[in-house]
Residue, then its C-alpha position, 0 to 999 in steps of 0.5 A: m500499499p503506497a504511503y502518503t505523506q501530508k504536506n504541512e501548509p501554513r495556516v493563515s488565521l482569520s484574524h491575520n486577514l482582518k488585521k490586513a483588511a482593517p486599515p482600508f476598511i476603516v477608511l472607507l467606513a469613515l468616509f461612508l459615515l461622513v458622507n451620509l452624516s453630512g446629508c443630514s445637515s441642511n448646512t452641509s453638502t457633498h460635491w462629487e466629481l468623476l476623477n477627484p475625491p468627494v468634497i464635503i462643503s459645510e457652511v461656517s456658523v456664526v460664533r457668539e456668546p449670549p448678550v451681556v445685560h449691563v442695565r435692565p428695568s426693575s419692573d415689567a413693561p406695559s404695552l409700549k410705543v417704541l421709537f427705533l433709530p439708527f445705530r451710530v458706528t463708532q470705529p473709523m470707516s468709509d461711509p459709517e452712516m450707511a453702514g449703521y443704517g443697513v445694520s439698524k434696519l435689519f435689526w428692526q425688521t428682525w424685532a418686527s418679525m418677532n413681534v418684540f413690541q406691539y408698536m414700534e416705529f423706525m425712523p431711518e432719516r433721524g439718525p445716527f443715534r444720540p440719546d438727547m436728540a432721540l429723547r426729544l424726537a420720541k417725546a414729540r412722536g408720543a413714544d414710551m421708549v426710544v431704542g438706539g445704540y452703537v455699532m462698536n466693530i464691523l468688519a466684512g470679510g467676505t468669503v475670503a476672511q473673517s467677519n465681525l460685528a459688535i453691538q451696544l444697544e440702549a433703551y431710554d424711558v422718554s418720560s424720565g430720560l433714564l437709561v432703562w436697557s444697555m446690552t452688548q454682544a459680539a459675534s464673528i464668522e471665521k475665515p473659511s478653511s479646507n482639509d485634504y484627507v486624500v480619499f475625501k476633502t472638506r471645505n468651509k464656506t461662509p454666507s454670501d452676506p456675512i454681516y447680514a447673518l451676524t446682524a440677524t444672529i445678534a438682533g434675534d438674541m437681543g430681541q429674545v431678551m427684550l421679548n421675555w421682558a416686554q411680554r412676560e405676563e403673556m408668555e407666562a400665561k401661555r406656558a401655564e396653558e400649554q402645561r395644563k394641556e399637557e397634563e390633561k393629555d397625560f391624565l387621559d392617556q393614563a385613564r385610557d390605559f387603566f380601562s384598556r387593562g381591565k377589559 
């Protein structure tokens, strides 16, 4: 009977194969997750080209802290008639009045859309803001409070550099002439950047009008502070009503579960 000899072949373990395949697999998995997650954000998009790596483009967000309140009223506000005047630009620049007018108009439009005050008049032709002149004008217009302020820093970097905006908001009680509100806030949009990760690239882009985005952000933040003060009673009543409806819904759900278990 012929003798058969067994040739011992080197055994390649499954773990060894996995280790060899792990690095490219991890890279592809990261790319897959990054591309799919980028599609979940309204500020992110992916640009595909046949012969080039995909480019994930994300919009640079506004960086800011909450408004800093220096002066605030000690009492709630009744229904107020408010006069809003254009901001004064304090830094040296060409055509500061036009810059102050543009920021102020968007500020006023943002507050109007938020319904911060029931009556709010904007007089662009009576700027830039000066407290003494503003109080006289507001009194003549029958306003209860006059709102204005200062653009302390404005830098439009466009789509190639950083953009900055800093605003100091002031509000005066017309009858007493006292400063009742003083707030400051600064915001910025960073310079766009790009990175090349070989299998894919990332690129940041700024809004087409960075100063518009910065102004709308600051106006919204400061407007919310004012709204919480000007309409505190109405907002508290609304929250109480929402809580009552939620508690009533929870009770009905519990009652429904109780009777359904009893069947």
